[in-house]
C-alpha positions in Angstrom: -11.7 23.4 0.6 -11.3 21.4 3.7 -7.7 21.5 4.8 -7.8 17.9 6.1 -9.6 16.4 2.9 -8.2 14.1 0.4 -8.4 17.0 -2.3 -6.1 19.3 -0.3 -3.6 16.6 0.3 -3.6 15.5 -3.2 -3.2 19.2 -4.4 -0.5 19.7 -1.8 1.3 16.5 -2.9 1.2 17.7 -6.6 2.6 21.1 -5.8 5.5 19.6 -3.8 6.5 17.2 -6.4 6.3 20.0 -9.0 8.6 22.1 -6.8 11.0 19.3 -6.3 11.5 18.4 -10.0 11.7 22.0 -11.1 13.9 23.3 -8.3 17.1 22.0 -10.1 16.9 24.6 -12.8 17.0 27.3 -10.0 20.1 25.7 -8.4 21.9 25.8 -11.6 21.0 29.4 -12.1 22.3 30.3 -8.7 25.5 28.2 -9.1 26.4 29.8 -12.4 25.5 33.4 -11.6 27.4 33.4 -8.3 30.4 31.1 -9.0 32.8 33.9 -9.5 31.9 35.7 -6.2 34.0 35.5 -3.0 32.7 32.8 -0.7 31.4 35.4 1.8 29.2 37.1 -0.9 28.0 33.9 -2.5 25.5 33.2 0.3 24.2 36.8 0.2 23.8 36.5 -3.6 21.8 33.3 -3.0 19.5 34.7 -0.3 18.8 38.0 -1.9 18.5 36.6 -5.4 16.3 34.0 -4.4 14.1 36.3 -2.2 13.8 38.6 -5.3 12.9 35.8 -7.7 10.4 34.3 -5.3 8.6 37.7 -4.8 8.3 38.2 -8.5 7.2 34.6 -9.1 4.5 35.0 -6.3 3.0 38.0 -8.2 3.3 36.0 -11.5 1.6 33.0 -10.1 -1.4 34.9 -8.6 -1.7 36.8 -11.9 -1.6 33.4 -13.9 -4.3 31.9 -11.5 -6.5 35.1 -12.3 -5.7 34.7 -16.0 -6.5 31.0 -16.3 -10.1 31.9 -15.1 -10.6 33.5 -18.6 -12.5 31.0 -21.0 -10.2 29.1 -23.3 -6.9 30.0 -21.4 -7.0 27.2 -19.0 -7.0 24.8 -22.1 -4.0 26.7 -23.6 -2.3 26.6 -20.2 -2.7 22.7 -20.1 -1.2 22.4 -23.6 1.8 24.5 -22.7 2.4 22.4 -19.5 2.3 19.3 -21.7 5.2 20.6 -23.6 7.0 21.7 -20.4 6.6 18.1 -18.9 8.0 16.7 -22.3 10.9 19.1 -22.2 11.7 18.0 -18.5 12.1 14.4 -19.7 14.2 15.0 -22.7 16.4 17.4 -20.8 16.7 20.5 -23.0 19.3 22.8 -21.3 18.4 26.4 -20.9 21.2 27.5 -18.6 23.9 27.9 -21.4 23.5 31.6 -21.7 23.7 32.4 -18.1 26.8 34.4 -17.2 28.4 34.6 -13.9 29.1 37.9 -12.1 32.0 39.2 -10.1 29.9 41.7 -8.2 27.2 41.0 -5.6 24.5 43.2 -7.2 25.4 41.8 -10.7 25.0 38.2 -9.3 21.6 39.0 -7.6 20.3 40.7 -10.9 21.3 37.8 -12.9 19.6 35.2 -10.5 16.4 37.2 -10.5 16.3 37.8 -14.3 17.2 34.2 -15.2 14.8 32.8 -12.8 12.0 34.9 -14.0 12.7 34.0 -17.6 13.0 30.3 -16.9 10.2 30.2 -14.2 7.1 29.8 -16.6 7.1 26.0 -16.0 7.0 26.5 -12.2 4.5 29.4 -12.1 2.1 27.6 -14.7 2.5 24.2 -13.0 1.8 25.5 -9.4 -1.1 27.5 -10.7 -2.6 24.7 -12.5 -2.0 22.3 -9.6 -3.5 24.9 -7.1 -6.9 25.0 -9.2 -7.5 28.7 -8.5 -6.9 28.3 -4.7 -4.7 31.3 -3.7 -4.0 29.7 -0.3 -2.4 26.7 -2.1 -0.5 29.1 -4.4 1.0 30.8 -1.3 1.7 27.5 0.4 3.4 26.0 -2.7 5.7 29.3 -2.9 6.6 28.9 0.9 7.5 25.2 0.2 9.7 26.2 -2.7 11.8 28.6 -0.8 13.7 26.3 1.3 13.8 23.8 -1.5 15.5 26.3 -3.8 17.9 27.9 -1.3 19.1 24.8 0.5 17.8 21.6 -1.2 18.3 22.0 -4.9 21.7 20.5 -5.2 20.5 17.4 -3.1 17.6 17.2 -5.5 19.9 17.4 -8.6 22.0 14.5 -7.1 19.1 12.3 -6.3 17.7 12.8 -9.8 21.0 11.9 -11.3 21.2 8.8 -9.1 17.5 7.8 -9.5 16.4 8.9 -13.0 12.9 7.4 -12.3 12.3 10.5 -10.1 12.4 12.6 -13.3 9.7 10.5 -14.9 7.7 10.8 -11.7 7.9 14.5 -11.7 7.0 14.6 -15.6 4.0 12.4 -14.9 2.8 14.8 -12.3 3.2 17.7 -14.6 1.6 15.8 -17.4 -1.4 14.8 -15.0 -1.7 18.4 -13.9 -1.7 19.5 -17.7 -4.4 16.9 -18.4 -6.6 18.1 -15.6 -6.4 21.6 -16.8 -7.4 20.4 -20.3 -10.5 18.5 -19.0 -11.5 21.3 -16.5 -11.6 24.0 -19.1 -15.1 25.6 -18.8 -15.8 25.3 -22.4 -15.4 21.4 -22.4 -16.6 20.7 -18.7 -20.1 19.8 -19.8 -19.1 17.3 -22.3 -16.7 15.6 -19.9 -19.4 15.7 -17.2 -21.6 13.6 -19.4 -18.8 11.4 -20.5 -16.6 10.7 -17.6 -15.0 7.6 -19.1 -13.7 9.8 -22.0 -12.4 12.4 -19.5 -10.2 9.8 -17.8 -9.2 8.3 -21.1 -7.9 11.8 -22.2 -5.9 12.2 -19.0 -4.4 8.8 -19.2 -3.6 9.4 -23.0 -1.8 12.7 -22.2 0.2 11.3 -19.3 1.1 8.2 -21.2 1.9 10.2 -24.3 4.3 12.5 -22.5 6.1 9.6 -20.7 6.3 7.3 -23.7 7.5 10.0 -26.3 9.8 11.5 -23.8 11.5 8.1 -23.1 11.7 7.4 -26.9 13.3 10.7 -27.5 15.7 10.3 -24.5 16.7 6.8 -25.8 17.5 8.3 -29.2 19.6 11.1 -27.7 21.6 8.4 -25.7 22.1 6.3 -28.8 23.4 9.3 -30.9 25.7 10.4 -28.0 27.1 6.9 -27.7 27.7 6.5 -31.4 29.2 10.1 -31.9 
């Protein structure tokens, strides 16, 4: 793949957006796990915990890229990613069971374990957006490191102030998922002969995620307001 091509920059843009919208979970994990540590140890917990989580995520992403080459699993990955995009919009919390630790090693262990358990969305999304290019996987992970360590809190505040960013991120995730669905080897011949149907499927998937997520979110807001 040409590193100055439109395909490269499109793929890189998708990976950056995915890392941006999903980095918030990592910030919450880090904050919850290290909040009871002395100030001088919090930075160490953040650095070593994030380093360990990134290393494991790198191996997991490479494994997923290899796994997605198996016929049928690309489609399954796309379906899972559609659900992840929907969950991102409706805002399901997964951080409630993350406990803080009073020891540095305990906090590091919690950060790594929680990040790995919650990292399926990021691993699958980056692997899908990279479309089998290991170099893009590595680049995506390199981009995610400073985002997680230094930028996550800013990202959370931006998404709270500009909720439209969540929809942009969910849209990119849904688009990545839709591309995984239509590029599955088992269905590629059909879509190659019917490009209009291919793009119709992509549009329906993205619109379906955004519209259903918006409806669900509005219902949640109405229920909360009336409670």
